[in-house]
C-alpha positions in Angstrom: 59.6 72.8 -29.3 60.8 72.1 -25.8 59.9 68.8 -23.9 57.5 70.7 -21.6 55.7 72.2 -24.6 55.4 68.9 -26.2 54.0 67.3 -23.1 51.4 70.1 -22.9 50.3 69.5 -26.5 50.0 65.7 -25.9 48.7 65.5 -22.3 47.4 69.0 -21.6 48.6 71.6 -19.1 49.7 70.4 -15.6 47.0 70.5 -13.0 47.4 72.0 -9.5 46.7 69.7 -6.5 43.8 71.9 -5.5 42.2 71.2 -8.9 41.6 67.6 -7.8 37.9 68.3 -6.9 37.3 69.5 -10.5 38.5 66.1 -11.7 35.9 64.2 -9.6 33.0 62.6 -11.4 29.3 63.4 -11.3 26.9 60.5 -11.8 26.3 61.2 -15.5 30.1 61.0 -16.2 30.8 58.2 -13.7 28.4 55.8 -15.5 30.3 55.7 -18.8 33.7 55.8 -17.0 33.1 53.1 -14.4 30.2 51.0 -15.9 31.2 50.5 -19.5 32.9 47.2 -18.7 29.7 45.6 -17.3 27.4 47.3 -19.9 29.5 46.2 -22.8 29.5 42.5 -21.7 26.1 42.1 -23.5 28.1 42.1 -26.7 29.7 38.8 -25.8 28.0 37.5 -22.6 25.0 35.9 -24.4 27.4 34.7 -27.1 29.5 32.9 -24.6 26.4 31.1 -23.2 25.4 30.0 -26.8 29.0 28.8 -27.6 29.0 26.6 -24.5 25.5 25.2 -25.4 26.5 24.7 -29.0 28.9 21.9 -27.9 25.8 19.7 -27.5 25.2 19.8 -31.2 21.5 20.4 -31.0 19.5 23.6 -31.6 17.2 22.6 -28.8 20.0 23.3 -26.3 19.9 27.0 -27.1 16.5 27.2 -25.4 18.3 27.0 -22.0 20.1 30.3 -22.7 17.2 32.3 -21.2 17.0 30.4 -17.9 20.8 30.8 -17.6 20.5 34.5 -18.3 17.8 34.9 -15.7 20.1 33.2 -13.1 22.9 35.6 -14.0 20.6 38.6 -13.7 19.6 37.3 -10.2 23.4 37.1 -9.4 23.8 40.7 -10.6 21.0 41.8 -8.3 22.6 40.2 -5.3 26.0 41.7 -6.1 24.5 45.2 -6.7 22.8 45.1 -3.3 25.9 43.7 -1.7 28.2 46.3 -3.2 25.9 49.2 -2.2 26.6 48.0 1.4 30.4 48.0 0.6 30.1 51.6 -0.4 28.2 52.4 2.8 30.8 50.7 5.0 33.9 51.9 3.1 33.2 55.3 1.5 37.0 55.9 1.5 37.2 53.6 -1.5 39.3 50.5 -2.1 36.2 48.3 -2.3 36.8 44.6 -1.9 40.5 45.1 -1.1 39.7 47.3 1.9 36.9 45.1 3.1 39.1 42.0 3.0 42.1 43.7 4.5 40.3 45.1 7.5 38.0 42.2 8.3 39.9 39.1 7.1 43.5 40.2 7.5 46.2 41.6 5.3 46.9 38.2 3.7 43.3 38.1 2.3 43.5 41.7 1.4 46.6 41.1 -0.7 44.8 38.1 -2.3 41.8 40.2 -3.2 44.1 43.0 -4.6 46.0 40.5 -6.8 42.7 39.0 -8.0 41.3 42.3 -9.0 44.5 43.5 -10.7 44.6 40.3 -12.8 40.9 40.8 -13.7 41.4 44.5 -14.6 44.2 43.5 -17.0 42.1 40.7 -18.6 39.2 43.1 -18.8 41.2 45.4 -21.1 42.4 42.5 -23.3 38.9 40.9 -23.5 37.0 44.2 -24.1 39.4 45.4 -26.8 39.5 42.1 -28.6 35.7 41.9 -28.5 35.6 45.5 -29.8 37.8 44.5 -32.7 35.6 41.5 -33.4 32.7 44.0 -33.8 34.7 45.8 -36.4 35.6 42.6 -38.3 31.9 41.6 -38.2 30.9 44.7 -40.1 34.2 45.0 -42.2 35.7 41.5 -42.8 38.6 43.0 -44.7 40.0 44.1 -41.3 40.4 40.5 -40.1 44.2 40.2 -40.9 44.8 43.4 -38.8 43.2 42.3 -35.5 46.2 42.6 -33.3 47.5 46.0 -34.7 44.0 47.4 -34.4 43.7 46.1 -30.8 47.1 47.6 -29.8 46.2 50.9 -31.3 42.9 51.0 -29.3 44.7 50.1 -26.0 47.3 52.9 -26.4 44.6 55.3 -27.4 43.0 54.5 -24.0 46.3 55.0 -22.3 46.7 58.4 -23.9 43.2 59.6 -23.0 43.5 58.5 -19.4 46.9 60.2 -19.0 45.1 63.4 -20.0 43.0 63.1 -16.8 39.6 61.8 -15.6 37.6 64.9 -16.4 38.7 65.1 -20.1 38.5 61.3 -20.7 35.1 61.1 -19.1 33.7 63.7 -21.4 35.1 61.8 -24.4 33.8 58.5 -23.2 30.2 59.7 -22.3 28.9 60.0 -25.8 29.9 56.5 -27.1 28.5 54.8 -23.9 25.1 56.6 -24.1 25.0 56.0 -27.8 25.5 52.3 -27.3 22.8 52.2 -24.6 20.4 54.0 -26.9 21.2 51.7 -29.8 20.7 48.5 -27.8 17.5 49.8 -26.1 16.1 50.6 -29.6 17.2 47.1 -30.7 15.4 45.5 -27.8 12.3 47.6 -28.4 12.2 46.6 -32.1 12.6 42.9 -31.1 9.8 43.1 -28.6 7.6 44.8 -31.2 8.3 41.9 -33.6 7.4 39.4 -31.0 4.2 41.1 -30.0 3.1 41.7 -33.7 4.1 38.1 -34.6 6.5 39.2 -37.3 7.5 36.3 -39.6 11.2 36.4 -38.7 10.5 36.4 -34.9 9.8 33.1 -33.1 7.8 32.7 -29.9 10.0 32.0 -26.9 9.5 29.9 -23.7 11.0 30.8 -20.4 10.9 27.1 -19.4 12.5 25.0 -22.1 11.2 21.6 -23.2 12.9 18.3 -22.8 16.7 18.4 -22.6 18.4 17.1 -25.7 20.9 14.2 -25.6 24.3 15.5 -24.4 23.0 18.4 -22.4 24.6 17.5 -19.1 24.8 19.5 -15.9 28.4 20.2 -16.7 27.5 21.8 -20.0 24.8 24.0 -18.2 27.3 25.0 -15.5 29.9 25.8 -18.2 27.4 28.0 -20.1 26.5 29.7 -16.8 30.1 30.4 -15.9 30.8 31.7 -19.5 27.8 34.1 -19.2 29.1 35.4 -15.9 31.5 37.5 -17.8 28.6 40.0 -17.8 29.1 40.4 -14.1 32.6 41.8 -14.2 32.9 45.6 -13.7 30.4 45.9 -10.9 33.1 46.1 -8.3 34.9 49.1 -9.9 32.4 51.6 -8.6 33.1 50.7 -5.0 36.8 51.0 -5.6 36.5 54.6 -6.8 34.1 56.2 -4.3 36.4 59.0 -3.4 36.6 60.0 -7.1 32.9 60.9 -7.1 31.7 64.5 -6.6 30.3 65.3 -3.1 28.3 63.6 -1.7 30.5 60.9 -3.1 28.9 57.9 -1.3 25.4 58.8 -2.5 26.5 59.4 -6.0 28.4 56.1 -6.1 25.3 54.2 -4.9 23.2 55.9 -7.6 25.6 55.0 -10.3 25.7 51.4 -9.1 21.9 51.1 -9.0 21.7 52.6 -12.5 24.2 50.1 -13.7 22.3 47.2 -12.2 19.0 48.2 -13.9 20.6 48.8 -17.3 22.6 45.6 -17.2 19.5 43.5 -16.3 17.4 45.0 -19.1 20.1 44.9 -21.8 21.6 41.5 -21.0 18.1 39.9 -20.6 16.8 41.7 -23.7 19.6 40.6 -26.0 19.2 37.0 -24.8 15.5 37.0 -25.6 16.1 38.4 -29.0 18.7 35.8 -29.7 16.1 33.1 -29.1 13.4 35.0 -30.9 15.4 35.4 -34.1 17.0 32.0 -33.9 20.5 33.3 -33.9 23.4 30.8 -33.3 27.1 31.6 -32.8 29.4 31.8 -35.8 31.7 28.7 -35.6 34.5 30.8 -37.2 34.2 33.5 -34.6 34.3 36.3 -37.2 30.7 37.5 -36.7 29.3 38.3 -33.3 25.9 37.2 -32.1 24.9 40.8 -31.4 25.8 41.6 -35.0 23.5 38.8 -36.2 20.7 39.9 -33.9 20.9 43.5 -35.1 20.9 42.3 -38.7 17.8 40.2 -38.1 16.0 43.2 -36.6 17.0 46.0 -39.0 18.8 44.4 -41.9 22.2 45.8 -43.0 21.2 49.4 -43.0 22.2 52.5 -41.1 20.9 51.1 -37.8 22.9 48.0 -38.2 26.2 49.8 -38.9 25.4 52.4 -36.2 24.9 49.6 -33.6 28.1 47.9 -34.7 30.1 51.1 -34.4 28.5 51.8 -31.0 29.4 48.2 -29.9 33.0 48.6 -31.0 33.3 51.9 -29.1 31.6 50.6 -25.9 33.7 47.5 -25.9 36.9 49.5 -26.3 35.7 52.0 -23.7 34.9 49.0 -21.4 38.7 48.9 -20.9 38.4 52.3 -19.4 36.7 50.8 -16.3 40.0 49.0 -15.8 42.0 52.1 -16.6 40.3 53.8 -13.7 40.1 50.7 -11.4 43.6 49.3 -11.8 45.5 52.6 -11.1 43.3 53.5 -8.1 43.6 50.0 -6.5 47.4 49.9 -7.2 47.7 53.3 -5.5 45.8 52.2 -2.4 47.9 49.0 -2.3 51.1 51.1 -2.7 50.1 53.2 0.3 49.8 50.0 2.3 53.3 48.9 1.1 51.8 46.1 -1.0 52.8 47.6 -4.3 55.8 49.7 -5.5 55.6 53.2 -4.1 55.6 55.0 -7.4 52.1 53.7 -8.1 50.8 56.0 -5.4 52.0 59.1 -7.1 49.9 61.3 -9.3 51.2 62.7 -12.5 51.0 66.3 -14.0 47.3 65.7 -14.8 46.5 64.3 -11.4 46.2 60.7 -12.8 48.0 57.7 -11.5 50.2 57.5 -14.5 52.4 54.6 -13.5 49.3 52.4 -13.1 47.8 53.5 -16.4 51.0 52.8 -18.4 51.6 49.5 -16.6 48.1 48.3 -17.4 48.6 49.3 -21.1 51.8 47.3 -21.3 50.3 44.2 -19.7 47.1 44.2 -21.8 49.2 44.6 -24.9 51.3 41.6 -24.1 48.1 39.5 -23.5 46.6 40.6 -26.9 49.9 39.7 -28.7 50.2 36.4 -26.9 46.5 35.4 -27.6 46.4 37.0 -31.1 43.5 39.2 -30.1 41.0 36.3 -29.9 38.2 36.9 -27.5 37.3 33.2 -27.1 40.9 32.4 -26.1 40.9 35.1 -23.5 37.5 34.5 -22.0 38.5 31.3 -20.0 41.0 33.4 -18.1 38.4 36.0 -17.4 36.2 36.5 -14.3 38.0 34.1 -11.9 39.8 37.0 -10.2 36.7 39.1 -9.9 34.6 36.3 -8.4 37.3 35.5 -5.9 37.3 39.2 -4.9 33.4 39.0 -4.7 33.6 36.0 -2.3 36.3 37.6 -0.1 34.5 41.0 0.1 31.2 39.5 1.0 32.8 37.2 3.6 34.6 40.2 5.1 31.3 42.1 5.4 29.7 39.1 7.1 32.4 39.1 9.7 32.1 42.9 10.1 28.4 42.8 10.7 28.6 39.9 13.1 31.4 41.5 15.0 29.9 45.0 15.3 26.2 44.0 15.5 25.0 47.5 14.7 21.3 48.3 14.1 19.9 46.1 11.2 23.0 43.9 11.2 21.0 40.7 10.7 19.6 41.8 7.3 23.0 43.0 6.1 24.6 39.7 7.3 21.9 37.7 5.4 22.5 39.7 2.1 26.2 39.5 2.3 26.2 35.9 3.4 24.1 34.9 0.4 26.4 37.0 -1.8 29.4 35.2 -0.5 27.9 31.7 -1.0 26.7 32.5 -4.5 30.0 34.1 -5.5 32.0 31.1 -4.1 29.8 28.7 -6.0 30.3 30.5 -9.2 34.0 30.7 -8.6 34.2 26.9 -8.1 32.1 26.3 -11.2 34.3 28.6 -13.2 37.5 27.0 -12.0 36.2 23.4 -12.8 34.5 24.1 -16.2 37.2 26.4 -17.6 40.3 24.8 -16.1 41.6 23.0 -19.2 40.6 25.9 -21.4 43.1 28.3 -19.8 41.7 29.0 -16.3 44.7 27.1 -14.9 46.9 30.0 -15.9 45.1 32.4 -13.6 44.9 29.7 -10.8 48.7 29.3 -10.9 49.5 33.0 -11.5 47.5 34.3 -8.5 49.6 32.6 -5.7 52.8 33.6 -7.6 51.8 37.3 -7.6 50.6 37.0 -4.0 54.0 35.8 -3.0 55.6 38.6 -5.0 53.6 41.5 -3.4 54.2 39.9 0.0 57.9 40.1 -0.6 57.4 43.8 -1.6 55.7 44.4 1.7 58.5 42.6 3.6 61.1 44.7 1.8 59.4 48.0 2.7 59.1 46.9 6.3 62.8 45.9 6.4 63.8 49.3 4.9 61.6 51.1 7.5 63.3 49.2 10.3 66.7 50.1 9.1 65.9 53.8 8.5 64.0 54.3 11.8 65.7 56.7 14.2 65.3 57.7 17.9 64.1 61.3 17.9 65.6 61.8 21.4 69.2 61.0 20.2 71.3 64.0 19.0 72.3 64.2 15.4 75.8 62.6 15.0 78.6 64.9 13.9 81.1 63.5 11.3 84.1 65.0 9.5 84.5 64.2 5.8 87.6 62.9 4.1 87.1 64.1 0.5 88.7 62.3 -2.4 88.7 64.0 -5.8 89.4 61.7 -8.8 91.2 63.8 -11.5 92.3 63.1 -15.1 94.4 66.3 -15.3 94.6 69.9 -14.2 91.9 72.2 -15.7 89.1 74.6 -14.6 86.7 71.8 -13.7 89.2 70.3 -11.2 90.0 73.8 -9.9 86.3 74.5 -9.2 85.9 71.1 -7.5 88.9 71.5 -5.2 87.8 75.0 -4.3 84.4 73.7 -3.3 85.8 70.7 -1.4 88.0 72.9 0.7 84.9 74.7 2.0 83.5 71.4 3.2 86.6 69.8 4.9 90.3 70.4 5.5 90.9 66.7 4.6 91.0 66.8 0.8 93.0 64.4 -1.4 93.3 64.5 -5.2 93.6 61.1 -6.7 95.3 60.6 -10.1 95.8 57.3 -12.1 98.8 57.0 -14.3 99.6 54.5 -16.9 103.3 55.0 -17.3 106.4 56.3 -15.4 106.6 59.4 -17.7 102.9 60.2 -17.1 103.3 59.9 -13.3 106.4 62.1 -13.2 104.9 64.8 -15.5 101.7 65.0 -13.3 103.6 65.3 -10.1 105.7 68.2 -11.5 102.7 70.1 -12.8 100.9 69.6 -9.4 103.9 70.9 -7.5 104.0 74.0 -9.8 100.2 74.6 -9.4 100.2 74.0 -5.6 96.4 74.2 -4.8 97.0 73.3 -1.2 95.7 69.8 -1.6 97.7 66.5 -1.4 98.1 64.6 -4.7 98.0 60.8 -4.6 99.2 59.1 -7.8 98.2 55.4 -8.3 99.8 53.3 -11.0 97.3 51.2 -13.0 99.0 48.2 -14.6 95.8 47.1 -16.4 94.8 50.6 -17.6 91.6 50.6 -15.5 90.2 53.6 -13.6 87.5 52.4 -11.3 89.2 49.5 -9.5 92.3 51.5 -8.3 90.0 54.1 -6.9 87.9 51.5 -5.0 91.1 50.0 -3.7 92.3 53.4 -2.5 89.0 54.1 -0.8 89.2 50.7 1.0 92.7 51.5 2.3 91.5 54.8 3.7 88.3 53.2 5.1 90.5 50.7 7.1 92.2 53.6 8.9 89.5 56.3 9.4 87.8 56.8 12.7 84.1 56.0 13.3 83.3 59.7 13.3 84.7 60.3 9.8 82.9 59.9 6.4 84.5 59.2 3.1 83.2 61.5 0.3 84.1 61.3 -3.4 83.6 64.5 -5.4 83.5 64.0 -9.1 84.6 66.9 -11.3 82.4 66.8 -14.5 81.9 69.2 -17.3 78.5 69.3 -19.0 78.4 69.8 -22.8 75.9 72.2 -24.1 74.5 69.9 -26.9 73.3 66.4 -26.3 75.4 64.9 -29.1 78.6 66.5 -27.7 78.2 64.4 -24.6 78.6 61.2 -26.7 82.0 62.4 -27.7 83.5 62.5 -24.2 84.7 59.8 -21.8 81.9 58.7 -19.4 84.3 58.0 -16.6 82.3 59.9 -14.0 79.2 57.9 -14.7 81.1 54.6 -14.4 82.7 55.7 -11.1 79.4 56.9 -9.7 77.6 53.6 -10.6 80.3 51.5 -8.9 80.7 53.6 -5.8 77.0 53.8 -5.1 77.2 50.1 -4.3 80.0 50.6 -1.7 79.0 50.9 1.9 79.1 54.4 3.6 80.7 56.3 0.7 79.2 59.6 -0.2 79.3 60.3 -4.0 78.6 63.8 -5.4 79.1 65.6 -8.7 80.4 69.1 -9.1 79.2 70.2 -12.6 80.9 72.7 -14.8 78.7 73.8 -17.7 80.4 74.6 -21.0 79.0 77.7 -22.8 79.7 76.5 -26.3 
């Protein structure tokens, strides 16, 4: 099987550029592709609130989980409304990055881009680790294999995304909708238990009673910041507006609204059921809160295992939000010279394959470093996304104030409120999670910002050096051609014949290791007489590359400004790959060294062996 055939089997047939429209997403497909991150957060959002409150050491503290969840739902509402305005203002995509870049300046645009790229990477690690936790909750025997299972799931996502958006979206749709159905049925069963006064369901109060000892404002803020992991993923829809089917802007806004409604219902519902069934987090971290809630509602039957399987799948697919967001954002940043250029290129399946593979590698490293533990990864999570929220909303505030279009006061008020709330959450997160690992992201962000700034400066320097004046005539240069040879054979003959068609100034360069070798070569050359001068260089240390470089430097010191030095390398190509290992790799070593030399043209004249 050829390499191309193998690629077709693994990744599918290559897609033409004009097939890009077919790869764009309708609303029903965009929801599972771009919203699975936010939807899946209910599997660990409520749990993270309870873990923070559990530090108080009193069951009464858990009563504050519902007010905290309501505050987070209000935050989600503000962000959904704000990001619908981002979609209206920037239908070309790019989301927070484009808003910050155009309204606050390129430096803030880079900061937003770095923040989102960090968050996308952490989203993959957190989502997959939480998905594996759902597996170990139902099947404890899998606990020793957490990291291998997590890595398998990451690279399964990489493979599916490399096959293209349309194909991966179809695969992802069923698990997402299955999860939504399972959780909505769970919430319905829980509400039924509350209404009917089932013995295992306790009455709940929106306003908790007296605060227990130890429940400080710091603990409440820490619980709030932990629960804000449910907010991540909202921004991904605004990043990917051009990837929606026409009308892309309207479809993106519909998807975002659907996400907001589902997120509020599911997140709020699971929190209510946690209180109703008296569920507390597992101190060992092996069993998730959602698993215990489902078991309280249905017992360990088919519905329980179905919900756990759906949770595992949605948590794994939550990483797919990042596998769409990261490559798209990286491609936009690459077009602005803020990221390596290869990230802007689409692969055979019209996907940004460099971004997809890079994200897979980075997430795998995180999972290995933190041993696939969700609790260890959560403190690093969400700082980047709330920084991007703050900058995006601030950028829109400046845009509305500057342009003052019709209705600008209302838009400014909404985005101003969004900026203030996002900034407050960012500060809370940095303070409450700093010692638990948030310091890593706080330090890493400026380092990466400096790095991509250097990338931009490099591209600008290259552009300055390559820029030409179109009014100037093309310079004419004659070539002095040097042909390094190891003997007289058909490959050398073909190379000399080709060189003489390019320039009359051709020199054959031979390196000898003894007097006898030098004399023998000169006699054979005189007998052959190809019409090209032979220069023999004696190498006392049996090296090949350095004498050639010295010879080129001598010629370079005497050539005129209108002359170019060109090195033509004769090279035969063996038919079988293992034959190539049996021959001297002199041509490769010479090429590698000469490419570093200034103004030396290096070319290869291949001669293919038939056997």
